[in-house]
Structure formats: C-alpha cells, structure tokens
N, C-alpha and C positions, 0 to 999 in steps of 0.2 A: 360198344362204348362210343358215345357221340362226342365229337370234337367241340369244345366250348366256343361260343361266339367270341370274336376278338374284343368286342366292346365290354363283355363281362370280365374277361381276363384283365383288361386295362383298369376297370373299376376295382378289381381285387388288388392289383398292384398299387393303385392309388391309396386304397384303404390300408394296405400293408405299410406303405411309406409313411402315411399319416400316423400310424400307431407307433412308429419308431422302433418296431420290434426288430431285433437283430439275431436273436437266438430262437430256439425251437419253442413250440407250444408244449407245455408240460402238463401231465395228468397223473394222478395217483393210480397205482395198480388196482385199487379197489373200484375204480371206474369200470374196468373191464372184467376183473376176476373176483369171484366170491368163493373163498375157501373156508367160510364160516357157516353159512346157512345151508339147510337142506330142505327143499331143493335150492340150488344157487340162483340168485336173482340180482346180479350187478346192474348198475344204472344203464350200461351200454345195451344189455339184453332188453331191459325195460323200454328203452327208447325205440328199439326196432320192432316192437310188437305192434301189429296192425299197420305195417309199413314203416313209418318212422324215419324215412330218409331226410325229410325236411327238418325234423326235430334234431337229428344228429348233426346235420350240417349247420343249422342255426346256432346250436350250442358251441360247436368248435370254432365257427367263424366269429361269433361274439367274443369268445375267449381270445382268439387271435388279436382282435382289436383292443381288448381290455388288457393292456400289456402288464401293468404293475399293480400291486396291492393299492387300493381295495378292489381292483379288477372291475372297474366301472367304465361304461362308455355310453355315449348318446347315439342311438341308432334307431331309425324308423323301420317299420315292417316293409315299406316300399324300398328303402335302400338295401335291406338285406335280400329282398326278392331279386333285386337287380344284381347284387353281388353273386348270388347263387344261380343266376341265369334262369330263373323261373319264368314260365310263360305268363304274359299279361301281368307284369309286376305292379302296375298301378291298381289293379283290382283283384283278380283271382290269386295272383302270386302273393300279394301282401296279406290277403286273408289267410292263406296257408301258413305264412310266417307268424301272423298273430295267433293262430291256433297252436302253432308249435310253441310259442312263448307261454301260452296258458298251460300247456302240458308240462313244460320245463319248470314253471313255477310250482305246479302241484307236486312235482317230484323233488322239490327243494334244491333245484340246480341253478335257478336264477331268481332274482327279485326285480320287479320293475316299478319305477316311480313315475307316475303319470301326472302331469300338470297340463290342464287344457291350454291349447295353443302352442305347446312346446314339444320338442322331440323327447320321447320317453328316455329316461336314464335306466340302463340295464346293468345290474350287478351280478356277476357270476359268483355263485356260492361253491362250496367245496364239491368237486365232481364226484365224490364218493356218495353223495345223496344225503349226507348228514344234516345239511342246512346250515352248517357252520361257516364262519368267515373263511375265505380262501386266500392263501398267500403262498405262491409256488416257490418263494425264496427259501422256505423252511420245509420243503417237500422231502421226506425221507427217501433214500435210495434203497432199492432200484425204483425208478419211476418210468412212465411212458413218455417218450419224446417224439413229437411229430415235427418233421422238417417244415420250415416255412415255405418251401417250394411247392407244397401242397396247394398253397394259395398263389404264389408268384407265377406258377406255370398253369394254373387253372385245373389242376387235378381234382380239387375239391368239388368242382362242377361235374367233371367228366365221369368220375367214379360213382357207381350206384351206392346206395346206403349200405347194402350188404358188403360190397367190395371194400368200402371205406372202413366198415366195422372190422373186417378181417385184417385189414392193414393195421388198425389199432391193436388188435389182439396179437398179431405177430410181433409188433413192436414191444408189447408187454412181455411176450414169451422170450424175447431175446435181451430184455433189459437185465443188465448185471450178470449175464450168462458167462460162465467161465469155460474155457477150452476152445473157443473160436479164435483162430489166428487173426490178428489185426492185418488189414489189407496193407500191402507194401505200396510205396509211391507209384502211381500210375496204374495200379490194379483197381478193378471195380470193387465197390463195397457191397458185400453180400452178408446178410445176417441170417443164420440158420437156426432152426428149432425143430424139435420133434415133440409130439404130444400123444400120450396114450389116451384111452377112453376116459380115465378118471380126470386127467387134466382138462380135456375138452369139456367135460361136464361142468367144470367150475366157471365156465364162461356163460352158462345158462342158455345156450343156443342149441337147437336140434340138428339132426343129421341133414335135413334139407338145407339149412343155412350153410353148413360146411361144404356140401356138394356144390351148391350154386355159387357161393361167394368165392370158393377156390377156383372154380371155372372162370369166373369173371376177372379175378385178379391175374390169373394166368393169361387170359385173353388180352388184358391191358398191357402185358409185357413187363409186369412187376414181380412175378412169382414163378419159380420153377418148383416142381414137386418131384422128388425122387424117392426110391425105396432103398433101405439098407437092411441087412440081416443081422440080428443080434441074438445072443443066447439068453433064454429065459427058462430058469429051472432045468438047465441042461438040454433044452430043446431050441432049435433055431426058429426065430420068428421074424417076419418082415414088418417094417414100420415105415410110415411116411416121414420124410424129411422135407420141411418147408424152407425154401431158400428165397428170401426177400431181397430184391435188388433195389436197395434204398437209394443208391447213387442215381438211378434213372429218373427219380423225381425231379432232380435238378438238371440232368443232362438232356432230357427229352420233353417235348410237348406231348400231351395226351394224343394217342393215336399214331405216334411215330416211334415208339420204343421197339427195340428188336423183339422178335418172337420168343416166347417162353414155351415150355413143354410140361405136360403132366404125365409123369411116369409112376404115379402112385397106385395104391391098391384100393 
C-alpha cells in the first residue's frame, strides 16, 4: 500500500470541508449485496470488473462531495484525478476519470450535465443501479455507512480498489448486526462478521477477489481474520471471522496503522 502524497490529502480535506459533510457517506445495502438475482450482480461487483478501481473511487468521492439531495456537485475530471492522486491528472489521469464517469452513467449510477465552457454538473443516482433519484435521508436501515476519514486521512487513495470494495462489503455485513458488544469508552471499535459461502456469493465476487482483497486489507492494518469452531448438523466446523478495525481510519494515516494478522482457513 502506497502512502498518498501530502498534496492529494490536503485537496481531499479541502473538498470535504467545502462539502460541509459532517456525517458518514451512506449507501444502500443493494449497492454491495444482491440476494435476489441468480447469479448475483450488485453494482459494486459490476464496478470492479475489468479493474474498476477508478470507477469505484470516482463514484464514492463524488457522493462524498454531493452531500444532500439532489446529490449534485460540479466537479471536473481533472479535479477528481487530483483528489484521487492519479498520475498526470491534467492528461492521462483526467481521461481515466472521464472514462469512469461514462461507465457510471451507463450503469445508471450518475448523470452528467455538460455545458460548453463550464464545469460539468454531476448528479449521483440511487447506488442500487435503478437509475432513480437518490436521497439518503430516507434510506431504510440497515444501510452501509462509510466514515468520512476515508477521505480526511487519504485512505481512499491508499487502498486498492479491491481492498476498498472489501471494506464496503464488511461494513454492509456488520450493518444492523445484533450480538456484537458496543465498545466501552477508550476501547477500540471493532466490527465483526462471519460469512459462509452462500452469503459471500451474494456479493457477486469470486474466490480470487476474497483472497487478494483480504490480504490487502490485513496488510493495511484494518482487518484481522480469525477462525472459530461452530456446530453444524452435530459436526464441528471452522469458519472465518472478519474483524474490521473501523477506528483506525480516524486514528492513523495510511501506512502507519498497527499490524493485523490473518489466522483464517
């Protein structure tokens, strides 16, 4: 994981301040999870096909800036390339962002209003891919909540597209989850989840994704993976437990978080 350039982090902080966003960035569960179609194909999985890192980061960062309904913001491809720390933001970087916006529009995730001589106005549509108007004030629970420190600390730049996608998935998996004890004052905030093969399949991503993304998120110091033994039809079985260290997004800069471990199967 590369440490983001200081200038890019400062630009993100400026964009965050300009947005006046004080709370998390919210997404519907259907952005990451598809428990209806067979085979499952949620927007998050579609974004990652053929790479997709710039598409995912472009969408999430645009949504971060488009704070309230109707979730519109004026943003150029050059500006977003600079915010995301892409090489050669004036040329190659901006072309990558422009291509990302075209893909997002085809997926009904954004619409763009272009007027010659003016910065395009980008409107974020419902992240479930329906193409409907988006208003996170009426988002049913449970929903996915991404901390604004993803941008404030520059994690959105440092994490790969796969690691970022797994972070979104694990935030979905722990949304509204019962049974996890709330952290006491002074304790680190850890969100835990376990997923069997059926649940993993609903995210529409293959084994290679899970192996690589898990390794990267562990390496970033944001995820521990442990095993526990449970009884299934009278037989003991081992399963992975994913422990996401959400507090570290605000407590550490990328590359400085304490080490995590993988003890899974």
